[in-house]
N, C-alpha and C positions, 0 to 999 in steps of 0.2 A: 371593857367593851367585849361583848361575847361574839361568838362566830356569826350569829345572825346579823348583828349590827355591822360587823366587818363586811359581810356580803352586801348589805343594803347600802352602806355609805361609800364603799370603795369599789367593789366588783361591779355592782349594777350601775353605778355612776360611770365607771370606765366603759362599760358596754354601751351605754347611751351615747357617750361621746365618740366611740369608735365603731359605729355601726357598720361601716364599709369593711373595715378590717375584720370584724367579727364574721360577716357574711363570707368573706374570702377564706377565712380559717375553716368555717363549717363546710364550705364547698370543697376545700382541699381534703378535709378528713373524709367526707362522703366519697370523694373521688378515689381516695386511697383504699377505702374499704371495698368499694365496687371493683376496683382493679384487682385486689386480692381475691375476691370471689370469682371474677372472670378468669383470672389466671389459673385458679384451681380447676375450673371447668375445661379450659383449653388444655391444660396439662394432661388431664385424664384422657381427653380425646386424642391428643398427639401420641401419648404413650401407648394407648390401645391400638392406634393405627400402626405405630411402629412395630409393636409386638405381633400384630396380625400379619404384617409384611414378612417378618422373619418366619412366622409359622407357615405361611403359604410357600415359602422357598424350602424350608427345612422339614416341614410336616411333622411326622412323629419322630423324626431322627433326634436322638438325644446326644449322639456323639458323631464327630466327623473325623475321618482318617485322611490325612494329607501327607504329602512328601515334598520333594524339591520342586523347582519350577517345571521339571520334566514330568511331574506327576508320579503315579504309581503303576506298576505292572498289573494288568487286569487279573492275572492269576491269583493275586492277593485276595480277591473277592471270596474264593473258595476257602482260604485259610480263615478269614474273618467269620464267614458263615458257620464254620465248625466250632467256634468258641462257645463254651457253655454259657447260656443265658441270652445269646443273640437271637432276636426274632427275625429281623430282616437286615440284609446288607445289600445296598443297591449302588451302582456306579453313577457318577455324575461328571459331565464335562461342561465347563462354563467358558463362554467366549463373549467378549464385548464387540459390538458391531455397529455400523451405521449404514443406513440405506444409501446407496450410491446414486448421486444426482437428486434433484428435487429438494425435498426438505432436509435430506441428510440426517434423518431422525436416528438418534442413538437408542439402542436396545440391547438386551442380553439374550444370547442364545444358550439354551439349556439342553444339553444332550443327556438323555435318560434312557433306561431300558423300559420301553413303553409297555412291555408285558408284565413288569414287576413293580414299576415305580409307584403305581396307584396304592400299593400296600403301605407306603410311607407318606406320600403327598395326597392331599384331598382333591383328586380329580380323576377322571377316567376318560380314555379315548374311545370307549366303546358304547357310550350311552348318550343321553341328551346334553351332557356337558361339552360335547364337541360335534362339529359338523365336518365329518370326513367321508366323502362319497365312496372312496375305495381304500379301506384300511390296509388291505394286502399290498396295494400299489404303494402306499406310503412307506410300508416296511421294506418293500423290494427295491425301491429306487434310492440311490445314495444322495440324490439332490433334493429329497423331500424335506419340506419344512412346514410347520404349523405356526400360524400367527394368531395372536389374540384378536377376537372380533373387533375390539375397540381400535386397535392399531390398523387393521385392514380397512375399517370404515373411514378413519381419519385420513388415511393415505390413498384411498380409492383403489385398494388392491383386492382382486377377486380370486376365487379358487381356480387353480390351474394356470394362474398367471406367473410368469417368471420374474424374479426380482434380482437385482444386482446388489451385493452387500460388500461393504468395505470392512475387512478384518485385518488383524496384524499380519496375516499371511498373504494379504493382497485382496483383490476383488474376486468374490465368489458369486456364482450364479446358482440360485435355488429356485425350485418350483413349489408354489404354495399348494399343498395337497389337502388343506383343511383349515378350519377356524375353531378357536377355543372360546367358549363362553367365559365371562369374567368370574371364574371360580378357581380356587387353589392358586397355583403359581401364576395363572393368567391375570390375576388381580393385582399383581405386584407392579409398582411404579407406573400406575395408570395404564397398565396393559402393554408396556414397552418390553415385551418378552416374546421369544419364539421357542418352540420345542422341536428337537430333532431326535431321531433314534440315536442312541449312544454310538452304535457302530458306524452309522453314516457320519456322525460328528467326528469320530476318530479319523476317518478318511478325509473329510473336508478340511480338518485343521492339522493334518500331519501328525496324528497321535495314535497311529496304529499300534494296538497292543497295550496302550496305556490309557489311564483315566486321571482326571484331576483330583478326585476325592471319592471316598466311600461314605455314604450316609448310613448310620447304624441305629436301629431301634432295638430295644431289648424287651424280654418277657416281663410281664407284671411281677412285682415283688423283688426284682433285681435292684441292687444298689448301684448308683451312678459311679461312685469312686471305685467300687470293686470291679465293675465292668471295665472301667478305664484301665485299671491295672492288668486285668486278664488280657485285654486286647494289646496293650503295650508289650506284654511278654512274648506274644507270637509274632510281633512285627520286627523286621530287621532294624538295625540302627539307622537313625536319620529320618524315621517316619514318626509323625506326631498324632496323638489321639486327643482331640479337643472337644470341649462342650460347644454347643451352638453359640454363634457370635453374641447374641443377646436373647436369653431365654427368660421365662417367667421368674426364675430365681434372681435375675439381675434387675428386674423392673423396680423393686423397692429402692435400690441404690440410685437408679436413674431418676426416679420420682423425687428422692430427697435432694438430689443436685438441682433439679429444676425448681423445686420449692424454695430452696435457700436463695437462689439467684433472684427469682421473681418476687418472692416475699420481701427481700431486702429492698428491691426497687419500690414496691408499694409502701413499705414503711418509710422510706426516704421521702416519698410524696407526702405522707401524712405529717412527718416531722417538719418538712419545709412549710407546710400550710400553718402549722402551729407557731412556727417562728415568725 
């Protein structure tokens, strides 16, 4: 009996007798293949969104210098900027906060040098990317804060309105001096972010003379590992030079992990259907 006869007398006969089971198996296989294709599309979208979030916060910064919980002395900025190959070194203060009362919305406060930070992060406080009626007043007043336009709209907060914010140092009162369009850092976490001048943030959070980290970008053609070594040599013991939390170089690894997990789930669906 040749292969054709086996197919005709056994396989096709079995298919005719088990039509329901055959339909279930085919449906399961189609579902598994569709799931694998959908997961690929979702993974690309999720990873791209995640990478963009990191880019909006870190910008062009390839390296971050951090210290203990008390942060770094701001004098270290000048040392870092003098290192050969460094393009820009900018200070950053980060604080987690919640609106006091009402929705108690959680958001991040980013303290930056507003005159220099646009060189690393893709936003500006002096053009159409922001609505700041009086930029000089924003810089002059230590209670000044900028909210994302998204957050202000959803919380019914207007320019020149005072807001009470719960921080680890207690409740602070800030005055909204302007709104940021959803560009650069203002796009992160659905707009749950606020910007302060770094020196105002130092006073607000009891960090006079200190910063949480230094974001560093370097000149074209410089090697990442070489720059990391140069910076580490000029820093006192106890300070770390790290790459960005998740940069483009880490995305292939993240992608492979997601693919292994979800492809296994889809293959299991196909196998179950066949059984």
